[in-house]
VOBA-1610 file (N, C-alpha, C; in pm, whole numbers, padded with zeros to 5 digits, always signed):
BEGIN
Cys+05996-09615+16450Cys+05907-09736+16519Cys+06008-09789+16605Gly+05976-09850+16728Gly+06061-09911+16832Gly+06047-10056+16764Leu+06160-10145+16842Leu+06154-10284+16811Leu+06039-10366+16831Leu+05969-10342+16962Leu+05856-10417+16993Leu+05725-10372+16908Ser+05716-10252+16871Ser+05604-10208+16793Ser+05653-10268+16623Met+05755-10280+16598Met+05793-10327+16473Met+05736-10482+16477Gln+05788-10538+16574Gln+05755-10675+16584Gln+05609-10715+16589Glu+05547-10642+16665Glu+05391-10646+16681Glu+05325-10609+16537Ala+05371-10509+16453Ala+05320-10483+16336Ala+05339-10619+16224Ile+05478-10666+16235Ile+05495-10798+16164Ile+05396-10912+16193Tyr+05391-10925+16331Tyr+05313-11074+16366Tyr+05170-11037+16317His+05129-10921+16302His+04985-10902+16255His+04972-10878+16115Gly+05088-10874+16055Gly+05078-10859+15893Gly+05046-10715+15861Thr+05096-10625+15925Thr+05036-10481+15887Thr+05186-10416+15847Pro+05181-10357+15697Pro+05299-10277+15645Pro+05305-10170+15752Val+05433-10119+15746Val+05459-09982+15861Val+05523-09850+15767Leu+05462-09748+15815Leu+05521-09625+15754Leu+05573-09566+15899Ala+05712-09586+15906Ala+05787-09528+16013Ala+05846-09395+15974Val+05856-09335+16087Val+05932-09185+16131Val+05997-09203+16231Pro+06145-09244+16201Pro+06262-09263+16312Pro+06257-09134+16387Leu+06288-09148+16513Leu+06319-09013+16571Leu+06455-09019+16658Phe+06465-09130+16715Phe+06568-09164+16812Phe+06618-09299+16841Ala+06734-09331+16902Ala+06775-09458+16948Ala+06780-09573+16856Asp+06722-09690+16862Asp+06718-09777+16745Asp+06618-09755+16646Gln+06535-09659+16626Gln+06436-09635+16531Gln+06513-09613+16406Pro+06619-09570+16368Pro+06660-09538+16248Pro+06702-09689+16187Ser+06766-09784+16280Ser+06793-09894+16203Ser+06690-09980+16194Asn+06569-09964+16299Asn+06430-10044+16250Asn+06384-10005+16135Ser+06406-09864+16094Ser+06327-09831+15989Ser+06397-09864+15873His+06525-09857+15862His+06629-09926+15749His+06579-10084+15722Phe+06563-10150+15830Phe+06532-10295+15822Phe+06419-10285+15751Leu+06316-10235+15789Leu+06154-10237+15724Leu+06177-10165+15584Thr+06245-10095+15536Thr+06263-10022+15404Thr+06324-10133+15326Thr+06453-10192+15365Thr+06522-10277+15280Thr+06447-10401+15269Ser+06370-10447+15369Ser+06309-10579+15364Ser+06161-10559+15284Glu+06134-10438+15244Glu+05987-10395+15179Glu+05888-10449+15268Leu+05902-10415+15379Leu+05769-10419+15486Leu+05709-10291+15514Gly+05776-10209+15466Gly+05716-10067+15479Gly+05777-09950+15423Leu+05767-09841+15452Leu+05842-09717+15408Leu+05883-09629+15547Ser+05962-09535+15502Ser+06000-09460+15605Ser+06034-09321+15557Leu+06007-09219+15652Leu+06000-09069+15607Leu+06087-08998+15727Val+06151-08899+15668Val+06246-08837+15745Val+06168-08727+15832Trp+06196-08718+15948Trp+06089-08621+16016Trp+06097-08491+15988Glu+06275-08445+15962Glu+06289-08284+15912Glu+06212-08269+15788Glu+06182-08366+15671Glu+06138-08344+15578Glu+05979-08403+15559Leu+05909-08393+15666Leu+05773-08444+15672Leu+05679-08311+15618Thr+05604-08372+15529Thr+05501-08298+15486Thr+05380-08377+15466Ala+05267-08300+15457Ala+05126-08383+15434Ala+05124-08452+15294Asp+05191-08400+15204Asp+05189-08448+15078Asp+05284-08581+15070Lys+05390-08561+15161Lys+05483-08693+15171Lys+05423-08817+15223Ile+05323-08778+15352Ile+05265-08894+15415Ile+05173-08958+15358Val+05089-08865+15259Val+04976-08918+15173Val+05022-09020+15060Asn+05147-08997+15009Asn+05207-09036+14885Asn+05247-09178+14938Ala+05314-09165+15065Ala+05379-09290+15126Ala+05253-09370+15157Leu+05158-09341+15238Leu+05055-09429+15237Leu+04992-09497+15108Asn+04964-09402+15037Asn+04916-09456+14902Asn+05011-09583+14829Asp+05142-09537+14837Asp+05238-09657+14788Asp+05217-09778+14882Ile+05200-09779+15025Ile+05206-09879+15096Ile+05061-09956+15082Ile+04942-09890+15050Ile+04811-09957+15039Ile+04814-09996+14896Asn+04859-09951+14803Asn+04836-09957+14661Asn+04943-10077+14602Asp+05052-10081+14664Asp+05165-10172+14617Asp+05151-10304+14682Pro+05106-10398+14629Pro+05094-10517+14691Pro+05213-10588+14741Lys+05347-10562+14712Lys+05465-10627+14754Lys+05481-10619+14909Tyr+05424-10458+14972Tyr+05451-10478+15106Tyr+05348-10563+15172Gln+05235-10585+15138Gln+05145-10672+15207Gln+05201-10824+15202Glu+05252-10863+15077Glu+05290-10998+15054Glu+05409-11007+15149Asn+05521-10921+15137Asn+05617-10933+15221Asn+05609-10938+15376Val+05488-10857+15439Val+05491-10844+15577Val+05422-10991+15617Leu+05323-11028+15524Leu+05250-11163+15549Leu+05345-11285+15539Arg+05446-11293+15435Arg+05539-11392+15449Arg+05619-11374+15578Met+05675-11252+15613Met+05756-11226+15750Met+05654-11284+15868Ser+05536-11235+15863Ser+05454-11277+15966Ser+05414-11431+15987Met+05420-11499+15891Met+05408-11651+15887Met+05527-11710+15943Gln+05650-11646+15894Gln+05790-11694+15972Gln+05797-11673+16115Leu+05737-11571+16153Leu+05737-11512+16290Leu+05649-11618+16385Arg+05538-11641+16337Arg+05434-11731+16384Arg+05459-11897+16375Asp+05543-11916+16302Asp+05587-12073+16303Asp+05667-12125+16393Thr+05612-12150+16506Thr+05678-12236+16622Thr+05608-12355+16672Leu+05695-12423+16756Leu+05653-12541+16801Leu+05519-12517+16910Met+05550-12403+16990Met+05468-12394+17104Met+05438-12241+17108Thr+05311-12230+17163Thr+05270-12086+17208Thr+05364-12042+17321Pro+05358-11925+17356Pro+05428-11854+17458Pro+05375-11911+17581Arg+05266-11937+17602Arg+05196-11991+17730Arg+05265-12135+17729Glu+05237-12239+17630Glu+05281-12334+17646Glu+05420-12337+17673Leu+05517-12262+17602Leu+05664-12254+17652Leu+05680-12232+17786Ala+05589-12158+17854Ala+05623-12099+17987Ala+05589-12228+18096Val+05471-12295+18045Val+05442-12419+18125Val+05540-12506+18124Phe+05595-12529+17997Phe+05703-12650+18008Phe+05809-12630+18075Trp+05860-12468+18074Trp+05968-12451+18165Trp+05963-12464+18308Thr+05849-12430+18336Thr+05785-12449+18488Thr+05789-12580+18538Glu+05738-12654+18441Glu+05738-12805+18473Glu+05881-12883+18485Tyr+05945-12810+18374Tyr+06101-12856+18393Tyr+06164-12843+18532Val+06147-12731+18561Val+06224-12697+18677Val+06150-12773+18813Ile+06028-12789+18814Ile+05972-12878+18890Ile+06020-13033+18898Arg+06025-13092+18791Arg+06070-13213+18759Arg+06200-13220+18803His+06308-13125+18799His+06440-13140+18802His+06453-13068+18957Arg+06393-13060+19048Arg+06424-13013+19155Arg+06463-12875+19172Gly+06408-12784+19119Gly+06483-12657+19097Gly+06587-12647+18980Ala+06607-12749+18918Ala+06712-12744+18790Ala+06827-12643+18820Pro+06937-12664+18908Pro+07031-12595+18947Pro+07132-12578+18849Gln+07121-12685+18760Gln+07204-12664+18636Gln+07188-12550+18569Leu+07063-12488+18572Leu+07035-12367+18496Leu+07057-12245+18560Arg+07086-12246+18701Arg+07102-12141+18759Arg+07230-12086+18752Ser+07248-11937+18737Ser+07376-11877+18721Ser+07477-11892+18820Pro+07588-11902+18777Pro+07693-11917+18872Pro+07693-11774+18962Ala+07664-11664+18911Ala+07661-11548+18956Ala+07599-11551+19095Ala+07512-11633+19118Ala+07433-11635+19241Ala+07487-11683+19344Gln+07599-11734+19307Gln+07675-11776+19428Gln+07772-11701+19479Leu+07808-11584+19411Leu+07917-11470+19411Leu+07870-11372+19546Ser+07957-11327+19631Ser+07903-11213+19716Ser+07900-11091+19617Trp+07833-10995+19700Trp+07811-10894+19606Trp+07959-10817+19551Val+08018-10813+19640Val+08165-10775+19612Val+08224-10836+19497Glu+08211-10982+19503Glu+08274-11025+19364Glu+08163-11002+19250Phe+08036-10996+19274Phe+07964-10990+19155Phe+07977-10838+19099Leu+07993-10740+19168Leu+08018-10623+19102Leu+08150-10587+19076Met+08238-10690+19091Met+08382-10689+19049Met+08459-10541+19127Leu+08409-10546+19250Leu+08464-10415+19316Leu+08622-10428+19357Asp+08646-10555+19392Asp+08798-10585+19405Asp+08879-10555+19271Val+08824-10582+19161Val+08897-10551+19053Val+08888-10411+19008Ile+08808-10349+19049Ile+08782-10208+19030Ile+08876-10113+19114Phe+08884-10181+19220Phe+08957-10106+19334Phe+09112-10116+19292Leu+09132-10227+19246Leu+09288-10269+19212Leu+09325-10171+19084Leu+09233-10177+18985Leu+09256-10090+18885Leu+09281-09945+18916Tyr+09183-09870+19021Tyr+09210-09760+19041Tyr+09322-09745+19135Leu+09369-09828+19225Leu+09487-09799+19300Leu+09625-09799+19194Val+09629-09911+19092Val+09746-09905+19001Val+09723-09758+18930Ile+09613-09688+18881Ile+09627-09541+18822Ile+09663-09478+18935Phe+09627-09453+19031Phe+09692-09359+19137Phe+09838-09376+19167Val+09857-09489+19167Val+10020-09515+19181Val+10095-09452+19084Leu+10035-09505+18954Leu+10113-09459+18847Leu+10118-09275+18823Cys+10012-09241+18865Cys+09994-09074+18880Cys+10091-09011+18940Leu+10087-09093+19082Leu+10188-09038+19179Leu+10331-09049+19111Ala+10371-09141+19044Ala+10510-09192+19003Ala+10527-09080+18886Leu+10418-09057+18802Leu+10466-08964+18689Leu+10466-08828+18732Arg+10407-08784+18855Arg+10416-08659+18904Arg+10551-08625+18960Arg+10592-08753+19027Arg+10724-08741+19085Arg+10839-08717+18994Ile+10825-08802+18873Ile+10918-08784+18762Ile+10916-08662+18679Leu+10799-08597+18683Leu+10774-08460+18620Leu+10848-08373+18712Lys+10833-08366+18826Lys+10906-08285+18924Lys+11047-08295+18905Val+11107-08391+18919Val+11251-08409+18909Val+11299-08370+18761Val+11233-08396+18660Val+11265-08350+18526Val+11256-08202+18522Ser+11150-08128+18582Ser+11137-07996+18570Ser+11233-07910+18654Ala+11265-07975+18762Ala+11394-07921+18853Ala+11517-07939+18778Lys+11545-08038+18707Lys+11664-08051+18650Lys+11688-07930+18524Val+11564-07938+18440Val+11553-07834+18365Val+11573-07700+18399Ser+11512-07658+18492Ser+11503-07548+18557Ser+11662-07498+18635Gly+11751-07613+18684Gly+11880-07588+18718Gly+11838-07587+18898Ser+11742-07596+18941Ser+11746-07592+19097Ser+11750-07718+19147Val+11821-07800+19121Val+11809-07954+19173Val+11893-07933+19316Gly+11838-07972+19439Gly+11878-07948+19556Gly+11891-07841+19657Ile+11853-07731+19552Ile+11871-07585+19636Ile+11709-07560+19683Lys+11718-07540+19802Lys+11579-07509+19858Lys+11589-07355+19901Lys+11466-07297+19869Lys+11449-07161+19897Lys+11440-07154+20064Lys+11495-07045+20085Lys+11508-07000+20250Lys+11378-06917+20300Tyr+11293-06867+20205Tyr+11188-06794+20231Tyr+11061-06832+20170
//
């Protein structure tokens, strides 16, 4: 179960039966299991009996419902609703004439500075020069080892 699905289930006080497949789902599933907000099943070992048993455990064991309701109350315990929060910040920006103190300093950078192209170019240049120097050193060492220093082939 993904992060937003997990958040929605907790918000509505619904225990979860998770089957993690990829990305962040295994860690989300681990959180649900260790917090006793639900159960997790392994995809490779999934059978109808395991699904039925897990659902029966979630439905019949009150600890899952109690824990998810407790977590739901914690999640809902806020000073403002999301709409009120959006209105507050919109009015804040209006009251403070655009609130320049909240703007990111990155907005003042050129795109070359923002993407750090100058730094990347410098790093590539240093790596290129080091590779050329290493190549030259290896050529000299190779020539000394083979004994052909200063002798050029005529053909």
